[in-house]
C-alpha positions in Angstrom: 0.0 0.0 0.0 2.7 2.5 0.9 4.5 2.1 -2.4 1.3 2.8 -4.4 0.8 6.0 -2.4 4.0 7.5 -3.8 2.7 6.7 -7.3 -0.5 8.8 -6.8 -1.2 12.4 -7.7 -2.1 15.5 -5.7 -5.7 15.1 -7.1 -5.9 11.5 -5.9 -4.2 12.0 -2.5 -5.8 15.2 -1.3 -9.4 14.0 -0.7 -8.1 10.9 1.0 -6.0 13.0 3.4 -8.8 15.4 4.0 -11.2 12.6 5.0 -8.5 10.9 7.1 -8.5 7.7 5.0 -4.8 8.1 4.7 -2.4 10.2 6.6 0.4 12.6 5.6 2.8 10.3 7.5 1.9 7.3 5.3 2.3 9.3 2.1 5.6 10.9 3.2 6.9 7.6 4.3 6.0 6.1 0.9 7.8 8.8 -1.0 10.9 8.6 1.2 11.0 4.8 0.6 11.1 5.5 -3.1 13.8 8.0 -2.6 15.9 5.6 -0.6 15.5 2.9 -3.2 16.0 4.9 -6.4 18.1 7.9 -5.6 21.4 5.9 -5.6 20.7 5.3 -9.3 18.8 8.3 -10.5 20.6 10.9 -8.3 17.7 13.3 -8.4 18.2 14.6 -4.8 21.1 16.7 -3.7 19.8 16.9 -0.1 17.1 14.6 1.6 15.1 16.0 4.5 14.0 12.6 5.9 13.6 13.3 9.6 12.3 16.9 9.1 9.8 15.6 6.5 8.5 13.0 8.9 8.2 15.5 11.7 6.3 17.9 9.4 4.0 15.0 8.3 3.1 14.2 11.9 2.3 17.9 12.5 0.1 18.0 9.4 -1.6 14.9 10.5 -2.3 16.4 13.9 -3.8 19.5 12.3 -6.2 17.4 10.2 -7.2 15.4 13.3 -8.1 18.8 14.9 -10.3 19.7 11.9 -7.7 22.1 10.4 -7.3 21.6 6.6 -5.6 24.1 4.4 -6.5 22.7 1.0 -5.2 20.2 -1.6 -1.5 20.6 -0.8 -2.1 19.9 2.9 0.0 16.9 3.8 1.4 16.4 0.3 5.2 15.7 0.2 7.1 17.7 -2.4 10.7 18.1 -3.4 11.8 21.3 -5.1 14.7 22.2 -7.4 17.7 23.4 -5.3 17.4 27.0 -6.4 14.7 28.3 -4.1 15.6 29.9 -0.7 14.2 27.8 2.1 14.8 29.2 5.6 17.5 27.4 7.6 18.2 24.9 4.7 21.2 24.5 2.6 20.5 25.9 -0.9 23.4 25.1 -3.3 21.9 26.3 -6.7 23.7 23.2 -8.0 27.1 24.8 -7.4 30.3 24.4 -5.4 30.5 28.1 -4.7 27.2 28.1 -2.8 27.7 24.6 -1.5 27.5 25.7 2.2 24.9 28.5 1.7 22.2 28.4 4.3 19.1 30.4 3.4 17.8 32.9 6.0 14.4 33.4 4.4 11.8 31.6 2.3 11.2 32.2 -1.4 7.7 33.4 -2.1 6.8 30.0 -3.7 8.2 28.2 -0.6 6.3 30.5 1.7 3.0 29.8 -0.2 3.6 26.0 -0.1 4.3 26.1 3.6 1.1 28.0 4.2 -0.8 25.5 2.1 0.5 22.6 4.3 3.0 21.0 1.9 5.8 18.9 3.3 9.3 19.1 1.8 11.3 15.9 1.4 14.5 17.5 -0.1 16.3 19.6 -2.6 16.6 18.3 -6.2 19.6 18.1 -8.5 20.0 20.7 -11.3 22.5 22.0 -13.8 24.8 24.3 -12.0 23.3 27.8 -11.6 20.5 26.6 -14.0 22.9 27.2 -16.9 22.6 24.0 -19.0 20.2 21.5 -20.4 21.7 18.1 -19.2 21.8 18.2 -15.4 25.2 16.5 -15.8 26.3 18.3 -12.6 30.1 18.4 -12.0 29.7 18.9 -8.2 26.8 16.6 -7.3 26.9 14.0 -10.1 24.8 13.4 -13.2 21.1 13.1 -12.7 19.7 10.2 -14.8 16.5 9.7 -16.8 14.1 7.2 -15.3 13.1 6.0 -18.7 16.7 5.1 -19.5 19.4 5.8 -16.8 22.1 6.1 -19.4 20.3 9.2 -20.8 19.9 12.8 -19.5 16.8 14.0 -17.8 17.1 17.3 -19.5 18.1 20.5 -17.7 18.4 22.6 -15.9 15.4 21.2 -13.8 16.4 17.7 -14.5 16.2 16.5 -10.9 12.7 17.8 -10.6 11.5 16.0 -13.8 13.4 12.7 -12.9 12.0 12.7 -9.3 8.4 13.2 -10.5 8.7 10.6 -13.2 10.2 8.0 -10.8 7.7 8.8 -8.0 10.4 10.2 -5.8 8.1 13.2 -5.2 4.5 13.7 -5.7 5.2 16.9 -7.7 7.9 19.6 -8.0 8.7 23.1 -9.1 11.4 24.1 -11.6 12.7 27.2 -13.3 12.7 27.9 -17.0 15.0 30.5 -18.7 15.3 28.8 -22.2 13.3 25.6 -21.7 14.5 24.3 -18.3 11.0 23.2 -17.2 9.6 22.1 -20.6 12.7 20.3 -21.8 13.1 18.0 -18.8 9.3 17.4 -18.7 9.4 16.4 -22.4 12.3 13.9 -22.0 11.0 12.5 -18.7 7.4 12.1 -19.8 5.7 14.5 -17.3 3.8 17.8 -17.4 5.8 21.0 -17.1 4.4 24.5 -17.3 6.3 27.8 -17.8 3.6 30.4 -16.9 3.4 33.9 -18.3 6.3 36.1 -17.2 5.3 37.7 -13.9 2.5 35.3 -13.2 4.5 33.5 -10.4 6.8 35.5 -8.1 10.5 34.9 -8.5 11.4 36.4 -5.1 13.9 34.1 -3.4 14.8 32.2 -6.5 18.5 32.6 -7.6 18.5 34.2 -11.0 20.1 33.1 -14.2 18.8 35.8 -16.5 16.3 38.0 -14.9 14.3 39.0 -18.0 14.0 35.4 -19.1 13.5 33.5 -15.8 10.2 31.8 -14.9 9.1 29.5 -12.1 6.5 26.8 -12.8 5.0 23.4 -11.8 6.3 20.0 -12.8 3.8 17.2 -12.2 2.4 13.9 -13.1 -0.9 15.3 -14.5 -2.4 18.4 -15.9 -4.8 18.7 -13.0 -1.9 18.7 -10.6 -0.3 21.4 -12.6 -3.5 23.5 -12.3 -3.7 22.9 -8.6 -0.1 24.1 -8.0 -0.5 27.1 -10.4 -3.7 28.1 -8.5 -1.7 28.4 -5.3 1.4 30.0 -6.8 0.0 32.6 -9.2 -0.5 36.2 -8.1 1.1 39.5 -7.4 4.1 39.9 -5.1 5.5 43.3 -4.3 8.9 41.8 -3.5 9.3 40.8 -7.2 9.7 43.8 -9.5 8.6 41.7 -12.5 5.5 40.4 -10.7 2.2 41.2 -12.5 -1.1 42.1 -10.8 -3.1 40.7 -13.8 -6.1 38.9 -12.3 -5.6 35.3 -11.4 -7.9 32.9 -13.3 -9.6 29.8 -11.8 -7.4 27.1 -13.3 -8.9 24.1 -11.7 -12.6 24.4 -12.4 -14.1 23.1 -15.7 -10.8 21.5 -16.7 -12.5 19.1 -19.0 -10.4 19.1 -22.1 -13.1 20.7 -24.1 -11.4 22.4 -27.1 -14.4 22.4 -29.5 -14.1 25.4 -31.8 -10.7 26.6 -30.5 -7.9 27.3 -33.0 -4.5 25.7 -33.1 -1.8 27.7 -34.8 1.0 25.9 -36.7 4.3 27.6 -37.6 5.9 25.3 -40.1 8.9 27.5 -40.8 10.3 27.4 -37.3 8.5 25.0 -35.0 8.6 22.0 -37.4 11.9 22.8 -39.0 14.6 20.0 -38.8 12.7 17.7 -36.5 13.4 14.0 -36.0 10.9 12.3 -38.4 9.4 10.1 -35.8 9.1 12.9 -33.3 7.4 15.0 -36.0 5.0 12.2 -36.8 4.0 11.6 -33.2 3.3 15.3 -32.6 1.4 15.7 -35.9 -0.7 12.7 -35.0 -1.5 14.3 -31.7 -2.6 17.5 -33.5 -4.8 15.5 -35.8 -6.5 13.9 -32.8 -7.1 17.3 -31.3 -8.7 18.4 -34.6 -11.0 15.3 -34.4 -12.0 16.7 -31.0 -13.3 19.8 -32.6 -10.3 22.1 -32.7 -9.4 24.0 -35.9 -6.0 24.3 -37.5 -4.5 27.5 -39.0 -1.1 28.0 -40.5 0.7 31.1 -39.1 3.9 33.0 -39.9 6.1 34.7 -37.3 9.1 36.1 -39.3 11.1 37.3 -36.3 11.5 33.7 -35.1 14.5 33.4 -37.4 16.4 35.6 -34.9 15.4 33.6 -31.8 18.8 31.8 -31.2 20.9 35.0 -31.5 18.5 37.1 -29.4 18.2 34.5 -26.7 21.9 33.9 -26.6 22.8 37.6 -26.3 20.3 38.1 -23.5 21.0 35.1 -21.4 24.8 35.3 -21.6 24.9 39.0 -20.9 22.5 38.9 -18.0 24.1 35.7 -16.4 27.6 37.2 -16.7 26.3 40.2 -14.7 24.9 37.9 -12.0 28.1 36.0 -11.7 30.7 38.7 -12.4 32.3 38.8 -9.0 32.6 35.1 -8.6 34.1 34.8 -12.2 36.8 37.2 -11.0 37.4 35.6 -7.5 36.6 31.9 -8.0 36.7 30.9 -11.7 38.1 27.5 -11.0 35.0 26.6 -8.8 32.6 26.7 -11.7 32.2 23.7 -13.9 34.0 24.3 -17.2 30.9 24.4 -19.4 29.1 26.8 -17.0 32.1 29.1 -16.6 32.7 29.3 -20.3 29.1 30.3 -20.9 29.2 33.0 -18.3 32.5 34.3 -19.5 31.1 34.7 -23.0 28.8 37.3 -21.5 31.7 39.7 -21.0 32.2 39.8 -24.7 28.7 41.0 -25.6 28.5 44.7 -26.3 25.7 47.0 -25.1 24.8 47.3 -28.8 24.4 43.5 -29.1 22.3 43.3 -26.0 20.0 46.2 -26.9 19.5 44.9 -30.4 18.5 41.6 -28.9 15.9 43.5 -26.9 14.6 45.2 -30.0 14.2 41.8 -31.6 12.3 40.6 -28.6 9.9 43.6 -28.9 9.3 42.7 -32.5 8.7 39.1 -31.6 6.2 40.0 -28.9 4.3 42.2 -31.4 4.2 39.3 -34.0 3.1 36.7 -31.3 0.4 39.1 -30.1 -0.9 39.4 -33.7 -0.9 35.6 -34.1 -2.9 35.2 -30.9 -5.6 37.5 -32.2 -6.3 34.6 -34.7 -5.5 31.4 -32.8 -5.8 30.2 -29.2 -2.6 28.2 -29.0 0.5 27.3 -30.9 1.5 23.7 -30.9 4.8 22.1 -31.8 7.3 19.5 -30.6 8.9 20.5 -27.3 12.3 19.1 -28.4 13.4 18.2 -31.9 14.6 14.8 -30.7 14.4 12.5 -27.6 16.8 12.4 -24.6 20.4 12.0 -25.5 23.0 9.8 -23.8 24.8 11.4 -20.8 28.0 13.1 -21.9 26.9 13.1 -25.6 27.8 16.5 -27.0 27.1 15.7 -30.6 24.6 13.4 -32.3 23.6 12.3 -35.8 20.4 14.1 -36.7 18.6 13.9 -40.1 21.8 12.7 -41.8 24.3 15.1 -40.3 26.2 15.6 -37.1 24.9 18.4 -34.8 25.8 19.9 -31.4 23.2 18.8 -28.9 23.3 22.0 -26.8 22.7 24.3 -29.8 19.7 22.4 -31.0 17.9 20.8 -28.1 16.1 23.9 -26.9 15.3 25.5 -30.3 11.5 25.3 -29.8 11.3 26.3 -26.2 13.5 29.5 -26.3 10.9 31.7 -28.0 8.5 31.3 -25.1 11.1 32.9 -22.7 11.9 35.7 -25.1 8.2 36.7 -25.4 7.2 35.6 -21.8 4.1 33.6 -22.9 2.7 30.6 -21.1 4.1 27.4 -22.6 3.6 23.8 -21.4 5.0 20.4 -22.4 2.9 17.3 -22.2 3.7 13.7 -23.2 2.2 12.7 -26.6 3.9 9.5 -27.5 6.9 7.2 -27.4 9.9 6.9 -29.7 12.3 4.0 -29.2 11.2 3.6 -25.6 11.6 7.3 -24.8 8.8 9.9 -24.3 8.1 12.7 -26.8 6.7 16.0 -25.6 4.2 18.3 -27.3 4.6 22.0 -26.6 1.4 24.1 -26.2 1.9 27.9 -26.1 -0.8 30.4 -25.4 -1.4 34.2 -25.2 -0.3 36.2 -22.2 -2.1 35.0 -19.0 -4.1 32.4 -21.0 -2.8 29.5 -18.9 -6.4 28.2 -18.6 -6.6 27.7 -22.3 -3.2 26.1 -22.4 -4.2 23.7 -19.6 -7.5 22.9 -21.4 -5.6 21.8 -24.5 -3.1 19.9 -22.3 -6.0 18.0 -20.6 -7.4 17.1 -24.0 -4.0 15.6 -25.0 -3.7 13.8 -21.6 -7.2 12.3 -22.0 -6.2 10.8 -25.4 -3.7 8.5 -23.5 -1.1 8.8 -26.2 1.5 7.1 -24.0 -0.7 4.0 -23.9 0.3 3.2 -20.3 4.0 3.2 -21.0 6.1 3.7 -17.9 9.7 4.5 -17.2 12.1 1.7 -16.5 12.6 3.1 -13.0 9.0 3.6 -11.8 
């Protein structure tokens, strides 16, 4: 019984905890047992809070016995990416430099989860300082993909995706600067949402590039993503980028009804140079959505051709500014790939950076025009499935390519324009999951979730499970 509890979702566990049919202690124990059994292989956790989690579970159980219930997160064990300040806990940001850093306050998202009664089982592995897409961490070891432990779980939120997929947490949070929620979600076969820029407060989250960074849920199901977003969304005066745009009701009427809604397809960019089988799987999913009553419209977004340059100028310049002092004082304490990326930022001129922002402004204008005609844009999340750990190059469509330069091509635009974008599993290719990316208009998370629910209900994975499940 305890093992199956760890395999459940927030939606399944919450009513049973509320009615005292199961206890937070039982659920937390079940999750910790999965962690103890699987973490030596998957390496999803940097720190495990075993005793603290069990103590917290007993406290949450006592509250429920007294009739105090805070909502669907009450008594639910979660593990978060090791990038959020959690008071009195070590927060490493996946680095050596901050390896002994003890937070003295809670990030806003942690604060909200605590108030909701969540239990924290540990801090999850990540690419150092969130600057990479493999989670092959030089300081804490490579995190492994539960579908095939010889492959990457994506990055930088690889530990979050792997832990959710392997039932080592009920759900998680990640950060996304160029695809770091959606990419890991895609290759680990889970749901990952990057909300609209400013929808979820970043206060207390260590930055990579402040104008591109987002925080979002990583879960087993679309409904669980909606539950977490409902809690986390909203204005926070402590985050200068936070928006006071009204928060929608994400959890009600999440039926997957997409009748009459319009799917936009950008062939020139979002279906360019895709693995043929990945393209087939995603297009089949789109056809099934059309059969459910959605309409298809071809769209053009000319400025997308400048995506890679604009994103690279922005992220490298901003990250170099964040890490400038440590690059001077402790360069040898960065992993080589991370250090080289940050050092490149010092070579970018003010002209380059400002031109990149002009491109972003044009992209936002063009995306806004597109969303006057369509409800969502759909594409593959990644152009190919998870690669082998340490594989820097691969054969793709008959030629050798660099993995790093190509893997996040389809997720980067969402960060540049700040629009909500979600990855959901839509099929299997050679035993590995394939993700479909669904992007919506600003603050249209409810529409994105509705399409994701429609995809989920199609059961396109056909009950396929990771090897480590």
